[in-house]
Short mmCIF file of the C-alpha atoms (twelve columns), coordinates in Angstrom:
data_MODEL
# 
_entry.id   MODEL 
# 
loop_
_atom_site.group_PDB 
_atom_site.id 
_atom_site.type_symbol 
_atom_site.label_atom_id 
_atom_site.label_alt_id 
_atom_site.label_comp_id 
_atom_site.label_asym_id 
_atom_site.label_seq_id 
_atom_site.Cartn_x 
_atom_site.Cartn_y 
_atom_site.Cartn_z 
_atom_site.pdbx_PDB_model_num 
ATOM 1   C CA . MET A 1   64.509 150.580 38.667 1 
ATOM 2   C CA . LYS A 2   67.181 148.225 39.005 1 
ATOM 3   C CA . ILE A 3   70.183 148.565 41.598 1 
ATOM 4   C CA . PRO A 4   73.324 146.925 41.915 1 
ATOM 5   C CA . ARG A 5   73.335 143.560 43.875 1 
ATOM 6   C CA . ASP A 6   75.733 145.032 46.689 1 
ATOM 7   C CA . GLN A 7   73.409 148.314 47.225 1 
ATOM 8   C CA . PHE A 8   70.322 145.749 47.218 1 
ATOM 9   C CA . GLU A 9   72.098 143.620 50.055 1 
ATOM 10  C CA . LYS A 10  72.977 146.632 52.097 1 
ATOM 11  C CA . LEU A 11  69.225 147.831 51.800 1 
ATOM 12  C CA . VAL A 12  67.995 144.441 53.123 1 
ATOM 13  C CA . LEU A 13  70.549 144.424 55.852 1 
ATOM 14  C CA . ASP A 14  69.666 148.019 56.950 1 
ATOM 15  C CA . GLN A 15  66.141 146.859 57.341 1 
ATOM 16  C CA . LEU A 16  67.172 143.879 59.914 1 
ATOM 17  C CA . ASP A 17  65.933 145.823 62.987 1 
ATOM 18  C CA . THR A 18  62.810 146.817 61.616 1 
ATOM 19  C CA . LEU A 19  62.072 143.110 60.423 1 
ATOM 20  C CA . TYR A 20  62.775 141.746 63.838 1 
ATOM 21  C CA . ARG A 21  60.419 144.198 65.648 1 
ATOM 22  C CA . VAL A 22  57.527 143.381 63.211 1 
ATOM 23  C CA . ALA A 23  58.160 139.726 63.415 1 
ATOM 24  C CA . LEU A 24  58.229 139.910 67.076 1 
ATOM 25  C CA . ARG A 25  55.068 141.729 67.212 1 
ATOM 26  C CA . LEU A 26  53.407 139.364 65.001 1 
ATOM 27  C CA . SER A 27  54.809 136.114 66.533 1 
ATOM 28  C CA . HIS A 28  55.285 136.964 70.125 1 
ATOM 29  C CA . ARG A 29  58.180 134.556 70.222 1 
ATOM 30  C CA . HIS A 30  61.788 135.541 69.767 1 
ATOM 31  C CA . GLU A 31  62.828 132.266 68.110 1 
ATOM 32  C CA . LEU A 32  60.137 132.420 65.659 1 
ATOM 33  C CA . ALA A 33  60.882 136.141 64.818 1 
ATOM 34  C CA . GLU A 34  64.474 135.379 64.337 1 
ATOM 35  C CA . ASP A 35  63.402 132.565 61.869 1 
ATOM 36  C CA . LEU A 36  61.051 134.793 60.160 1 
ATOM 37  C CA . VAL A 37  63.581 137.466 59.550 1 
ATOM 38  C CA . GLN A 38  66.253 134.934 58.326 1 
ATOM 39  C CA . ASP A 39  63.666 133.503 56.061 1 
ATOM 40  C CA . THR A 40  62.733 136.922 54.931 1 
ATOM 41  C CA . CYS A 41  66.090 137.866 54.159 1 
ATOM 42  C CA . PHE A 42  67.040 134.537 52.456 1 
ATOM 43  C CA . ARG A 43  63.797 134.894 50.191 1 
ATOM 44  C CA . ALA A 44  64.554 138.635 49.453 1 
ATOM 45  C CA . LEU A 45  68.396 137.733 48.355 1 
ATOM 46  C CA . ARG A 46  67.053 134.928 46.227 1 
ATOM 47  C CA . ALA A 47  64.610 137.284 44.533 1 
ATOM 48  C CA . TYR A 48  67.035 139.788 43.544 1 
ATOM 49  C CA . GLU A 49  66.724 139.415 39.891 1 
ATOM 50  C CA . SER A 50  63.120 140.229 40.002 1 
ATOM 51  C CA . PHE A 51  63.145 142.881 42.528 1 
ATOM 52  C CA . ASP A 52  62.520 146.471 41.004 1 
ATOM 53  C CA . MET A 53  63.051 149.294 43.391 1 
ATOM 54  C CA . GLN A 54  59.637 151.575 44.130 1 
ATOM 55  C CA . PRO A 55  59.629 155.250 45.265 1 
ATOM 56  C CA . VAL A 56  58.661 153.922 48.782 1 
ATOM 57  C CA . GLY A 57  61.811 151.869 49.088 1 
ATOM 58  C CA . ILE A 58  62.502 148.396 49.905 1 
ATOM 59  C CA . ARG A 59  60.646 148.050 53.195 1 
ATOM 60  C CA . PRO A 60  57.057 147.474 52.246 1 
ATOM 61  C CA . TRP A 61  58.533 144.644 49.782 1 
ATOM 62  C CA . LEU A 62  60.434 142.981 52.744 1 
ATOM 63  C CA . ILE A 63  57.408 143.569 55.094 1 
ATOM 64  C CA . ARG A 64  55.106 141.721 52.647 1 
ATOM 65  C CA . ILE A 65  57.505 138.904 52.289 1 
ATOM 66  C CA . LEU A 66  57.698 138.687 56.290 1 
ATOM 67  C CA . ARG A 67  54.046 138.736 56.585 1 
ATOM 68  C CA . ASN A 68  53.293 136.112 53.857 1 
ATOM 69  C CA . LEU A 69  55.906 133.642 55.652 1 
ATOM 70  C CA . PHE A 70  54.140 134.390 59.017 1 
ATOM 71  C CA . LEU A 71  50.715 133.519 57.856 1 
ATOM 72  C CA . THR A 72  51.840 130.544 56.179 1 
ATOM 73  C CA . ARG A 73  53.460 129.427 59.470 1 
ATOM 74  C CA . VAL A 74  50.357 130.224 61.288 1 
ATOM 75  C CA . GLN A 75  48.210 128.424 58.945 1 
ATOM 76  C CA . ARG A 76  50.585 125.187 59.164 1 
ATOM 77  C CA . GLU A 77  50.513 125.393 62.877 1 
ATOM 78  C CA . ALA A 78  46.861 125.729 63.193 1 
ATOM 79  C CA . LYS A 79  46.682 122.387 61.406 1 
ATOM 80  C CA . GLN A 80  48.813 120.825 63.970 1 
ATOM 81  C CA . PRO A 81  47.093 119.363 67.105 1 
ATOM 82  C CA . ALA A 82  47.728 121.716 70.296 1 
ATOM 83  C CA . SER A 83  48.703 120.134 73.471 1 
ATOM 84  C CA . ARG A 84  46.318 120.311 76.467 1 
ATOM 85  C CA . ASP A 85  48.917 121.904 78.580 1 
ATOM 86  C CA . GLN A 86  49.364 124.894 76.011 1 
ATOM 87  C CA . GLU A 87  45.619 125.181 76.135 1 
ATOM 88  C CA . LEU A 88  45.409 125.639 79.798 1 
ATOM 89  C CA . LEU A 89  48.412 128.137 79.665 1 
ATOM 90  C CA . GLU A 90  46.322 130.422 77.198 1 
ATOM 91  C CA . THR A 91  43.069 130.053 79.215 1 
ATOM 92  C CA . ALA A 92  44.831 131.029 82.548 1 
ATOM 93  C CA . PRO A 93  44.175 134.488 84.203 1 
ATOM 94  C CA . ASP A 94  46.738 137.069 83.911 1 
ATOM 95  C CA . ARG A 95  46.109 138.277 87.813 1 
ATOM 96  C CA . PRO A 96  44.677 136.584 90.744 1 
ATOM 97  C CA . PRO A 97  40.663 137.054 91.485 1 
ATOM 98  C CA . GLY A 98  40.132 140.222 93.349 1 
ATOM 99  C CA . HIS A 99  43.335 141.950 92.331 1 
ATOM 100 C CA . THR A 100 43.040 145.692 92.625 1 
ATOM 101 C CA . ALA A 101 45.459 148.269 92.274 1 
ATOM 102 C CA . ALA A 102 45.794 151.826 93.492 1 
ATOM 103 C CA . PRO A 103 45.149 154.316 90.705 1 
ATOM 104 C CA . TRP A 104 48.388 155.120 88.767 1 
ATOM 105 C CA . SER A 105 50.755 152.925 90.904 1 
ATOM 106 C CA . PRO A 106 53.798 151.262 89.239 1 
ATOM 107 C CA . GLN A 107 51.811 148.110 89.349 1 
ATOM 108 C CA . LEU A 108 48.985 149.751 87.582 1 
ATOM 109 C CA . ALA A 109 51.377 150.988 84.915 1 
ATOM 110 C CA . GLN A 110 52.774 147.486 84.366 1 
ATOM 111 C CA . SER A 111 49.161 145.905 84.140 1 
ATOM 112 C CA . MET A 112 48.216 148.568 81.723 1 
ATOM 113 C CA . ASP A 113 51.008 147.577 79.663 1 
ATOM 114 C CA . GLN A 114 50.275 143.975 79.853 1 
ATOM 115 C CA . GLU A 115 46.508 144.973 78.906 1 
ATOM 116 C CA . LEU A 116 47.410 147.064 75.960 1 
ATOM 117 C CA . VAL A 117 49.612 144.088 74.666 1 
ATOM 118 C CA . ALA A 118 46.596 141.740 75.209 1 
ATOM 119 C CA . ALA A 119 44.416 143.880 73.502 1 
ATOM 120 C CA . MET A 120 46.358 144.292 70.707 1 
ATOM 121 C CA . ASP A 121 46.616 140.307 70.435 1 
ATOM 122 C CA . ARG A 122 42.782 140.371 70.445 1 
ATOM 123 C CA . LEU A 123 42.502 142.574 67.500 1 
ATOM 124 C CA . PRO A 124 41.946 140.428 64.493 1 
ATOM 125 C CA . GLU A 125 45.442 139.992 62.419 1 
ATOM 126 C CA . GLN A 126 44.457 142.504 59.451 1 
ATOM 127 C CA . TYR A 127 43.835 145.239 62.195 1 
ATOM 128 C CA . ARG A 128 46.910 144.376 64.354 1 
ATOM 129 C CA . THR A 129 49.313 144.371 61.602 1 
ATOM 130 C CA . VAL A 130 48.202 147.719 60.067 1 
ATOM 131 C CA . LEU A 131 48.364 149.143 63.729 1 
ATOM 132 C CA . VAL A 132 51.581 147.734 64.540 1 
ATOM 133 C CA . LEU A 133 53.058 149.076 61.078 1 
ATOM 134 C CA . TRP A 134 51.666 152.550 61.611 1 
ATOM 135 C CA . ALA A 135 52.063 153.213 65.274 1 
ATOM 136 C CA . LEU A 136 55.018 151.090 66.230 1 
ATOM 137 C CA . GLU A 137 57.189 151.131 62.954 1 
ATOM 138 C CA . ASP A 138 56.340 154.589 61.932 1 
ATOM 139 C CA . PHE A 139 54.979 153.449 58.368 1 
ATOM 140 C CA . SER A 140 53.182 155.681 55.985 1 
ATOM 141 C CA . TYR A 141 49.826 154.781 54.853 1 
ATOM 142 C CA . GLN A 142 51.353 154.180 51.546 1 
ATOM 143 C CA . GLU A 143 54.130 151.924 52.908 1 
ATOM 144 C CA . ILE A 144 51.510 149.936 54.611 1 
ATOM 145 C CA . ALA A 145 49.286 149.655 51.473 1 
ATOM 146 C CA . ASP A 146 52.398 148.492 49.417 1 
ATOM 147 C CA . SER A 147 53.474 146.087 52.412 1 
ATOM 148 C CA . LEU A 148 50.067 144.522 52.589 1 
ATOM 149 C CA . GLU A 149 48.996 144.981 48.715 1 
ATOM 150 C CA . ILE A 150 45.920 146.654 49.821 1 
ATOM 151 C CA . PRO A 151 44.446 150.117 48.883 1 
ATOM 152 C CA . ILE A 152 45.291 153.039 50.615 1 
ATOM 153 C CA . GLY A 153 41.576 153.523 51.670 1 
ATOM 154 C CA . THR A 154 41.616 150.106 53.404 1 
ATOM 155 C CA . VAL A 155 44.690 150.785 55.238 1 
ATOM 156 C CA . MET A 156 42.928 154.016 56.626 1 
ATOM 157 C CA . SER A 157 39.692 152.189 57.514 1 
ATOM 158 C CA . ARG A 158 41.399 149.101 59.182 1 
ATOM 159 C CA . LEU A 159 43.555 151.731 61.167 1 
ATOM 160 C CA . PHE A 160 40.368 153.369 62.157 1 
ATOM 161 C CA . ARG A 161 38.702 150.335 63.145 1 
ATOM 162 C CA . ALA A 162 41.757 148.894 65.224 1 
ATOM 163 C CA . ARG A 163 42.085 152.208 66.899 1 
ATOM 164 C CA . ALA A 164 38.225 151.954 68.046 1 
ATOM 165 C CA . ARG A 165 38.314 148.514 69.035 1 
ATOM 166 C CA . LEU A 166 41.328 149.123 71.217 1 
ATOM 167 C CA . ALA A 167 39.716 152.045 72.759 1 
ATOM 168 C CA . ALA A 168 36.553 150.038 73.433 1 
ATOM 169 C CA . ASP A 169 38.615 147.385 74.932 1 
ATOM 170 C CA . LEU A 170 40.771 149.436 77.187 1 
ATOM 171 C CA . GLN A 171 37.843 151.406 78.374 1 
ATOM 172 C CA . ASP A 172 36.548 148.203 79.573 1 
ATOM 173 C CA . TYR A 173 39.754 147.449 81.340 1 
ATOM 174 C CA . ALA A 174 39.763 151.150 82.866 1 
ATOM 175 C CA . LYS A 175 36.151 150.543 84.105 1 
ATOM 176 C CA . ARG A 176 37.297 147.212 85.829 1 
ATOM 177 C CA . GLU A 177 40.265 148.991 87.490 1 
ATOM 178 C CA . GLY A 178 38.474 152.005 88.595 1 
ATOM 179 C CA . ILE A 179 40.334 154.486 86.497 1 
ATOM 180 C CA . LYS A 180 38.274 157.732 85.540 1 
ATOM 181 C CA . ARG A 181 39.028 159.979 82.605 1 
ATOM 182 C CA . GLU A 182 39.876 163.493 83.603 1 
# 
């Protein structure tokens, strides 16, 4: 279904916050997230003539553009040589050796947040993207399927696997910190 240009532009602008959150989750860098959102909007507005409104709305289409832009940048950056300093920063430990925290202290809560983010970062991109769209952006399975151009069954299996990997990864963290399930 074709929609008027002004309505199309409003729909794109209404998704800026969602696009930024997803871009930030994918890139972990504010500047890159802003660039991705800007490029996504530019490409969406340029593609107005070919856009056909679907029952799930414009959001999956915009997320697909954003994800494709992100993957293209990642592939391009992977071909660039990494500096030694960056490699050292990435392999540096998050905490000093021997660090222990009392169960459920504010410090533990902070480290758990960091550990959750780190665990999500360790997920393969295909699982992380599905998990972010479902858990953080509240996309339906159908919206995720449309955004990523994959069958809905694949969305469900990737989400299942992502949650299982996170649970296993965080269970190891809980053991290291001495946290017991009640």
